[in-house]
N, C-alpha and C positions, 0 to 999 in steps of 0.2 A: 649342929650349930657351927662348928669349925669348918665343915665342908661348905655350908651355905655362905659363910663369911669369905672363904677363899674364892668361891665361885663369883661372889659379888665383886671382890677386889680385882679379880682377873677380868671380869666383864668391864668394870670401870676403867682399868688400865688399857684394855683393848680399845674401848670406845674413845678414850682420851687420845690414844695414839692415832686413831683414824680421824678424829675430829679436825685436826689441822691439815689433813690431806684433802686435796681436791682433785676431781677428775680433770683430765686435760680438756681445755675448752674446745668446742667445735670450731672449725675454721669459720671465718667470717669474711665479709667484704674487706675488712681492715687488712687481711693478709695479702691482698692482691692490689692494693692501692698504688703500688709501684708503676702500674700501667697508666695511671692518671697523668694527663698532660697532652701536649701537642706533639705529633710525630710526623716525620716526612721520610719518604723512602721509595722503594720500588716493589713491584711484584711481577711474577711470571705465572703463566698457566699452561698446563699440559705440555705439548711438544712445541708450542709457540716459542721461537727463540728470542722474540722481542721482549725487552724489559720495559714495563710501564711505570710511569711516575704515579705515586700514590701518597695518601696522607690519612692519618687517623687523628681524631680528637677523642680523648677518653676522659669522661667526667664522672665524678661520684655524685650521685643524687640519692640521699638517704642511704639505704642499704643496697643500692644497686650501682653497677658501673654501666655507663652508657657509652658505647663505642660507635663513632660515626666514621665511616670509611668512604673515601673517594679515590677514583682511579681514572687514568686516561685510557684504559682498555676500551676497545670498541668506540662507541660514540659517547663514552663516559659511563662508568659503572660506579654505583654507590650502594652502600648498605648500612644497616644499623643493627647493633646487637645490644641486648640487655642481659647483664650477668648478675645473679644473686645466689646466696647460699640457700639451698633447699634442705631444710631440716628433715623432711620426710624421707628423702633419698640419701641424706648424708653426703651430698656432693654439691658442687657448684652447678647451677642450671643456667643455660644461656639460650635466648631466642635470637633468631637471625631473620631479617627480611632484607631483600635487595631489589635493585632496579630491573632485574630480569623477570619480574612478575611471578617468580616462583612462590609457592606458599611458604608461610613462616615455618621455619624448622627449629627443632629443639635439640640441644645436646646437653650431656651431663659429663662432668669431669672432676678431676682431683688436682690439688695444688701441692707440689713438693717444695716446701720452703727452702730446703737445703740447696737444691739445684735451681730454684726459682723457675720451675717448669710447671705449666698447666697442661694437662692432657685431657682431651674430651672425646666422646664418641656419640654418634647419632646414626639413625637409619637414613638412607638416601637412595638416590638413583644415579646410575652411571651417566656422566655428562654426554658421552658420545652415543650411548644406547639406553634411552630411558626405560626400556623393558627389563633392564638388569638391575636388581636390588644390590646395593653395596652397604657396607658399614663405613662411615666416614670417621676418620681419626684426625684430630687436630692436636698439634704440639706447639705450644707457645713458650719460648724461652726468653726470660727477661734478664738483662744485665743492667749495669748502672745507667747507661745512656742509650740503650737500644733494645729492641726485641726482634726475634725471628719467629715466624709462624710457618709451619709446614702442614699441608693437608694431604692425607693418604687415603686411597680407597682400598678396602679389602673386599674381594669378590667371593662368592659362594664356593668356588673351586680352590680357595686358599691363596690365590694370586694377590699381590699388593702392588699398587702403583702410586707414586707421588704425583699429585695433580696441581698443586699450587704452592708457591713460595712467596712470602712477604718479608721484607727486611725494612725495619723502621729505625730511625735515629731521632732522638729527642731534639726538638727545636726550641726548647725553653731552657 
């Protein structure tokens, strides 16, 4: 009887101490709303020394961020991304479509709140040789009134090359 009572009291004490604890919440779109707003800046591609004017409008619609990009590159380049938290993968998921008529691409990534950095990866093709498969890495670093994005290709032989840079400053 004393053993049963002691076991019961220990169980109640343990459950009581655990009842107030909660597991950390999964990241959500709330964590990355610092990107919401109107942005103006520049971007560069590959070995092209020219810097192109560019803009982003980032809106939150429900549980998604909608990124609308426009640039003076070429005859005008534009794109649209949709970002949401993917519970199944435990990562942010983003689709991207652009004016190059490339098929929609998907990337998955993580948000580091301490450094305000989002990193993503996706499969893709080399821009100069579409017969070469690459892994595309995106790094987006947010500060109070600006963000910087860098895209890097990783090749099967281990080589990496930075292929795009975007620098944006808030216009709001």
